[in-house]
N, CA and C atoms as an extended XYZ file, in Angstrom:
294
Properties=species:S:1:pos:R:3:atomname:S:1:resname:S:1:resid:I:1 pbc="F F F"
N        54.715       -0.162       75.519 N   UNK     1
C        55.130        0.375       74.282 CA  UNK     1
C        54.307       -0.369       73.231 C   UNK     1
N        53.931       -1.540       73.303 N   UNK     2
C        53.144       -2.251       72.335 CA  UNK     2
C        51.886       -1.530       72.043 C   UNK     2
N        51.181       -1.006       73.163 N   UNK     3
C        49.949       -0.228       72.891 CA  UNK     3
C        50.167        1.019       72.011 C   UNK     3
N        51.173        1.681       72.272 N   UNK     4
C        51.583        2.894       71.570 CA  UNK     4
C        51.883        2.498       70.018 C   UNK     4
N        52.591        1.376       69.633 N   UNK     5
C        52.719        0.899       68.374 CA  UNK     5
C        51.372        0.596       67.585 C   UNK     5
N        50.403       -0.001       68.407 N   UNK     6
C        49.110       -0.431       67.867 CA  UNK     6
C        48.318        0.801       67.591 C   UNK     6
N        48.373        1.704       68.408 N   UNK     7
C        47.578        3.000       68.292 CA  UNK     7
C        48.071        3.869       67.091 C   UNK     7
N        49.464        3.747       66.872 N   UNK     8
C        50.082        4.503       65.708 CA  UNK     8
C        49.629        3.876       64.454 C   UNK     8
N        49.313        2.561       64.461 N   UNK     9
C        48.835        1.903       63.258 CA  UNK     9
C        47.401        2.036       62.967 C   UNK     9
N        46.601        2.702       63.894 N   UNK    10
C        45.241        2.851       63.701 CA  UNK    10
C        44.357        1.818       64.286 C   UNK    10
N        44.914        1.014       64.953 N   UNK    11
C        44.153       -0.237       65.607 CA  UNK    11
C        43.853        0.196       67.122 C   UNK    11
N        42.691       -0.222       67.660 N   UNK    12
C        42.330        0.153       69.049 CA  UNK    12
C        43.287       -0.486       70.002 C   UNK    12
N        43.750        0.094       71.043 N   UNK    13
C        44.389       -0.484       72.014 CA  UNK    13
C        43.463       -1.170       73.012 C   UNK    13
N        43.945       -2.044       73.839 N   UNK    14
C        43.085       -2.869       74.694 CA  UNK    14
C        42.267       -1.970       75.671 C   UNK    14
N        42.909       -0.762       76.013 N   UNK    15
C        42.192        0.139       76.927 CA  UNK    15
C        41.099        0.864       76.134 C   UNK    15
N        41.372        1.054       74.987 N   UNK    16
C        40.280        1.827       74.061 CA  UNK    16
C        39.109        0.837       73.879 C   UNK    16
N        39.488       -0.541       73.621 N   UNK    17
C        38.404       -1.664       73.505 CA  UNK    17
C        37.572       -1.552       74.755 C   UNK    17
N        38.197       -1.634       75.867 N   UNK    18
C        37.717       -1.705       77.191 CA  UNK    18
C        36.843       -0.539       77.454 C   UNK    18
N        37.105        0.686       77.237 N   UNK    19
C        36.350        1.854       77.403 CA  UNK    19
C        35.080        1.716       76.407 C   UNK    19
N        35.303        1.286       75.207 N   UNK    20
C        34.270        1.224       74.329 CA  UNK    20
C        33.122        0.137       74.815 C   UNK    20
N        33.561       -1.060       75.211 N   UNK    21
C        32.722       -2.056       75.714 CA  UNK    21
C        32.057       -1.638       77.005 C   UNK    21
N        32.610       -1.114       77.887 N   UNK    22
C        32.077       -0.663       79.084 CA  UNK    22
C        30.968        0.537       78.827 C   UNK    22
N        31.330        1.241       77.888 N   UNK    23
C        30.072        2.220       77.479 CA  UNK    23
C        28.961        1.534       76.941 C   UNK    23
N        29.117        0.530       76.123 N   UNK    24
C        27.968       -0.252       75.591 CA  UNK    24
C        27.258       -0.890       76.768 C   UNK    24
N        28.000       -1.505       77.615 N   UNK    25
C        27.399       -2.137       78.691 CA  UNK    25
C        26.524       -1.227       79.739 C   UNK    25
N        27.111       -0.163       79.970 N   UNK    26
C        26.572        0.952       80.704 CA  UNK    26
C        25.125        1.261       80.114 C   UNK    26
N        25.254        1.424       78.681 N   UNK    27
C        23.960        1.823       78.047 CA  UNK    27
C        22.874        0.699       78.109 C   UNK    27
N        23.378       -0.644       77.897 N   UNK    28
C        22.310       -1.797       78.032 CA  UNK    28
C        21.829       -1.700       79.553 C   UNK    28
N        22.689       -1.552       80.587 N   UNK    29
C        22.222       -1.587       81.903 CA  UNK    29
C        21.014       -0.467       82.141 C   UNK    29
N        21.231        0.612       81.515 N   UNK    30
C        20.305        1.701       81.624 CA  UNK    30
C        19.130        1.447       80.990 C   UNK    30
N        19.088        0.829       79.768 N   UNK    31
C        17.894        0.438       78.987 CA  UNK    31
C        17.183       -0.658       79.560 C   UNK    31
N        17.870       -1.619       80.161 N   UNK    32
C        17.153       -2.836       80.610 CA  UNK    32
C        17.515       -3.114       82.087 C   UNK    32
N        17.058       -2.187       82.981 N   UNK    33
C        17.340       -2.517       84.342 CA  UNK    33
C        16.729       -3.736       84.863 C   UNK    33
N        17.494       -4.437       85.727 N   UNK    34
C        16.764       -5.519       86.312 CA  UNK    34
C        16.385       -6.669       85.401 C   UNK    34
N        17.045       -6.760       84.225 N   UNK    35
C        16.698       -7.815       83.231 CA  UNK    35
C        18.010       -8.483       82.862 C   UNK    35
N        17.711       -9.861       82.602 N   UNK    36
C        18.720      -10.672       81.914 CA  UNK    36
C        18.939      -10.232       80.441 C   UNK    36
N        20.197      -10.042       80.004 N   UNK    37
C        20.418       -9.687       78.663 CA  UNK    37
C        21.391      -10.626       78.084 C   UNK    37
N        21.192      -10.925       76.770 N   UNK    38
C        22.346      -11.920       76.017 CA  UNK    38
C        22.931      -10.993       75.065 C   UNK    38
N        24.332      -10.917       75.210 N   UNK    39
C        25.016      -10.128       74.096 CA  UNK    39
C        25.779      -11.290       73.333 C   UNK    39
N        25.894      -11.198       72.105 N   UNK    40
C        26.681      -12.016       71.290 CA  UNK    40
C        27.895      -11.352       70.766 C   UNK    40
N        29.243      -11.789       71.043 N   UNK    41
C        30.347      -10.967       70.651 CA  UNK    41
C        31.548      -11.935       70.403 C   UNK    41
N        32.757      -11.220       70.105 N   UNK    42
C        33.785      -12.059       70.014 CA  UNK    42
C        34.609      -11.825       71.135 C   UNK    42
N        35.933      -12.452       71.160 N   UNK    43
C        36.800      -12.707       72.204 CA  UNK    43
C        37.205      -11.413       72.957 C   UNK    43
N        37.676      -10.331       72.214 N   UNK    44
C        38.246       -9.162       72.856 CA  UNK    44
C        37.227       -8.340       73.724 C   UNK    44
N        35.960       -8.271       73.367 N   UNK    45
C        35.042       -7.610       74.415 CA  UNK    45
C        34.828       -8.470       75.619 C   UNK    45
N        34.808       -9.712       75.487 N   UNK    46
C        34.659      -10.641       76.763 CA  UNK    46
C        35.892      -10.535       77.587 C   UNK    46
N        37.048      -10.407       76.967 N   UNK    47
C        38.265      -10.228       77.640 CA  UNK    47
C        38.320       -8.809       78.441 C   UNK    47
N        37.712       -7.877       77.741 N   UNK    48
C        37.601       -6.646       78.347 CA  UNK    48
C        36.684       -6.518       79.622 C   UNK    48
N        35.611       -7.211       79.464 N   UNK    49
C        34.723       -7.452       80.620 CA  UNK    49
C        35.447       -8.350       81.725 C   UNK    49
N        36.158       -9.199       81.413 N   UNK    50
C        36.857      -10.069       82.358 CA  UNK    50
C        37.866       -9.147       83.129 C   UNK    50
N        38.568       -8.116       82.432 N   UNK    51
C        39.530       -7.501       82.994 CA  UNK    51
C        38.905       -6.287       84.034 C   UNK    51
N        37.577       -6.182       83.972 N   UNK    52
C        36.923       -5.293       84.905 CA  UNK    52
C        36.774       -6.019       86.331 C   UNK    52
N        36.732       -7.280       86.177 N   UNK    53
C        36.425       -8.158       87.394 CA  UNK    53
C        37.784       -8.706       88.012 C   UNK    53
N        38.689       -9.196       87.172 N   UNK    54
C        39.959       -9.819       87.656 CA  UNK    54
C        41.009       -8.955       87.188 C   UNK    54
N        41.931       -8.455       87.955 N   UNK    55
C        43.041       -7.587       87.489 CA  UNK    55
C        44.013       -8.379       86.717 C   UNK    55
N        43.953       -8.381       85.508 N   UNK    56
C        44.768       -9.137       84.572 CA  UNK    56
C        45.245       -8.054       83.483 C   UNK    56
N        46.456       -8.115       83.113 N   UNK    57
C        46.926       -7.168       82.035 CA  UNK    57
C        46.626       -7.903       80.823 C   UNK    57
N        46.557       -7.073       79.763 N   UNK    58
C        46.397       -7.345       78.301 CA  UNK    58
C        47.273       -8.636       77.873 C   UNK    58
N        48.438       -8.608       78.502 N   UNK    59
C        49.429       -9.673       78.203 CA  UNK    59
C        48.931      -11.143       78.756 C   UNK    59
N        48.534      -10.914       80.068 N   UNK    60
C        47.926      -12.185       80.690 CA  UNK    60
C        46.609      -12.534       80.000 C   UNK    60
N        45.795      -11.658       79.709 N   UNK    61
C        44.587      -11.978       78.955 CA  UNK    61
C        44.893      -12.736       77.687 C   UNK    61
N        45.962      -12.345       77.034 N   UNK    62
C        46.203      -12.932       75.782 CA  UNK    62
C        46.362      -14.400       75.884 C   UNK    62
N        46.730      -14.817       77.008 N   UNK    63
C        47.121      -16.294       77.204 CA  UNK    63
C        45.654      -17.012       77.505 C   UNK    63
N        44.608      -16.326       77.882 N   UNK    64
C        43.356      -16.922       78.118 CA  UNK    64
C        42.574      -17.204       76.935 C   UNK    64
N        42.120      -18.451       76.720 N   UNK    65
C        41.369      -18.951       75.670 CA  UNK    65
C        39.899      -18.741       75.913 C   UNK    65
N        39.233      -18.118       75.105 N   UNK    66
C        37.730      -18.002       75.060 CA  UNK    66
C        37.229      -18.855       73.887 C   UNK    66
N        36.526      -19.870       74.212 N   UNK    67
C        36.199      -20.854       73.098 CA  UNK    67
C        35.134      -20.284       72.219 C   UNK    67
N        35.149      -20.640       70.958 N   UNK    68
C        34.039      -20.210       70.022 CA  UNK    68
C        32.616      -20.680       70.552 C   UNK    68
N        31.708      -19.790       70.489 N   UNK    69
C        30.320      -20.226       70.809 CA  UNK    69
C        30.298      -20.797       72.285 C   UNK    69
N        31.112      -20.237       73.225 N   UNK    70
C        30.994      -20.656       74.593 CA  UNK    70
C        30.121      -19.593       75.355 C   UNK    70
N        29.746      -19.877       76.448 N   UNK    71
C        28.818      -18.937       77.175 CA  UNK    71
C        29.688      -18.502       78.412 C   UNK    71
N        29.584      -17.042       78.433 N   UNK    72
C        30.417      -16.395       79.519 CA  UNK    72
C        29.427      -15.453       80.203 C   UNK    72
N        29.250      -15.732       81.502 N   UNK    73
C        28.240      -15.115       82.341 CA  UNK    73
C        28.702      -13.959       83.253 C   UNK    73
N        28.212      -12.803       83.157 N   UNK    74
C        28.676      -11.730       84.083 CA  UNK    74
C        27.339      -11.344       84.795 C   UNK    74
N        27.551      -10.993       85.993 N   UNK    75
C        26.460      -10.334       86.710 CA  UNK    75
C        26.845       -8.843       87.245 C   UNK    75
N        25.771       -8.045       87.173 N   UNK    76
C        26.064       -6.709       87.599 CA  UNK    76
C        25.187       -6.317       88.880 C   UNK    76
N        25.744       -5.643       89.737 N   UNK    77
C        24.974       -5.097       90.902 CA  UNK    77
C        25.531       -3.765       91.405 C   UNK    77
N        24.816       -2.823       91.124 N   UNK    78
C        25.263       -1.392       91.470 CA  UNK    78
C        26.635       -1.174       90.783 C   UNK    78
N        26.716       -1.473       89.526 N   UNK    79
C        27.864       -1.133       88.724 CA  UNK    79
C        29.042       -1.932       89.107 C   UNK    79
N        28.894       -2.925       89.882 N   UNK    80
C        30.077       -3.851       90.073 CA  UNK    80
C        29.770       -5.268       89.400 C   UNK    80
N        30.695       -5.712       88.807 N   UNK    81
C        30.537       -6.975       88.021 CA  UNK    81
C        31.242       -8.162       88.725 C   UNK    81
N        30.568       -9.399       88.428 N   UNK    82
C        31.282      -10.536       88.886 CA  UNK    82
C        30.969      -11.453       87.722 C   UNK    82
N        31.912      -12.591       87.761 N   UNK    83
C        31.765      -13.617       86.790 CA  UNK    83
C        31.060      -14.838       87.451 C   UNK    83
N        30.003      -15.318       86.695 N   UNK    84
C        29.341      -16.543       87.300 CA  UNK    84
C        29.491      -17.761       86.377 C   UNK    84
N        30.230      -17.498       85.152 N   UNK    85
C        30.480      -18.672       84.287 CA  UNK    85
C        31.537      -18.257       83.181 C   UNK    85
N        32.597      -19.053       82.938 N   UNK    86
C        33.468      -18.609       82.009 CA  UNK    86
C        33.768      -19.972       81.093 C   UNK    86
N        33.635      -19.762       79.735 N   UNK    87
C        33.754      -20.910       78.750 CA  UNK    87
C        32.764      -21.954       78.981 C   UNK    87
N        31.555      -21.655       79.367 N   UNK    88
C        30.557      -22.606       79.735 CA  UNK    88
C        30.252      -23.292       78.369 C   UNK    88
N        30.344      -24.592       78.237 N   UNK    89
C        29.909      -25.409       77.132 CA  UNK    89
C        29.841      -26.930       77.401 C   UNK    89
N        29.469      -27.734       76.575 N   UNK    90
C        29.394      -29.132       76.746 CA  UNK    90
C        30.796      -29.591       77.004 C   UNK    90
N        31.073      -30.484       77.994 N   UNK    91
C        32.486      -31.009       78.192 CA  UNK    91
C        33.190      -31.516       76.956 C   UNK    91
N        32.524      -32.147       76.102 N   UNK    92
C        33.197      -32.794       74.938 CA  UNK    92
C        33.901      -31.621       74.079 C   UNK    92
N        33.506      -30.444       74.292 N   UNK    93
C        34.113      -29.444       73.328 CA  UNK    93
C        35.373      -28.900       73.915 C   UNK    93
N        35.770      -29.301       75.196 N   UNK    94
C        37.087      -28.854       75.638 CA  UNK    94
C        38.241      -29.539       74.938 C   UNK    94
N        38.018      -30.763       74.407 N   UNK    95
C        39.129      -31.561       73.846 CA  UNK    95
C        39.128      -31.084       72.351 C   UNK    95
N        39.399      -29.807       72.049 N   UNK    96
C        39.519      -29.430       70.664 CA  UNK    96
C        41.016      -29.056       70.141 C   UNK    96
N        41.862      -29.649       70.926 N   UNK    97
C        43.454      -29.447       70.488 CA  UNK    97
C        43.870      -28.004       70.602 C   UNK    97
N        43.492      -27.321       71.603 N   UNK    98
C        43.908      -25.942       71.734 CA  UNK    98
C        45.322      -25.941       72.359 C   UNK    98
């Protein structure tokens, strides 16, 4: 029901964000096959990508903290994604009082 309320207020639902993000990722894969690509984004697109690899609901993803300026690494092989790094950063940054 929460997604329905959000949609009625003109805000993208998580499924809409995920669809948009995957469309962009597909476009990048087509334009840069077999290349490493760096994307700079905010937390929601990262969580959308995570949800394609790990079956987590938007509610569970809400509990996951993606640190500012952290590195999150995804690999793609034949349209299948895997995670090779999540919240990668210098260890001293983990003590930020989250």
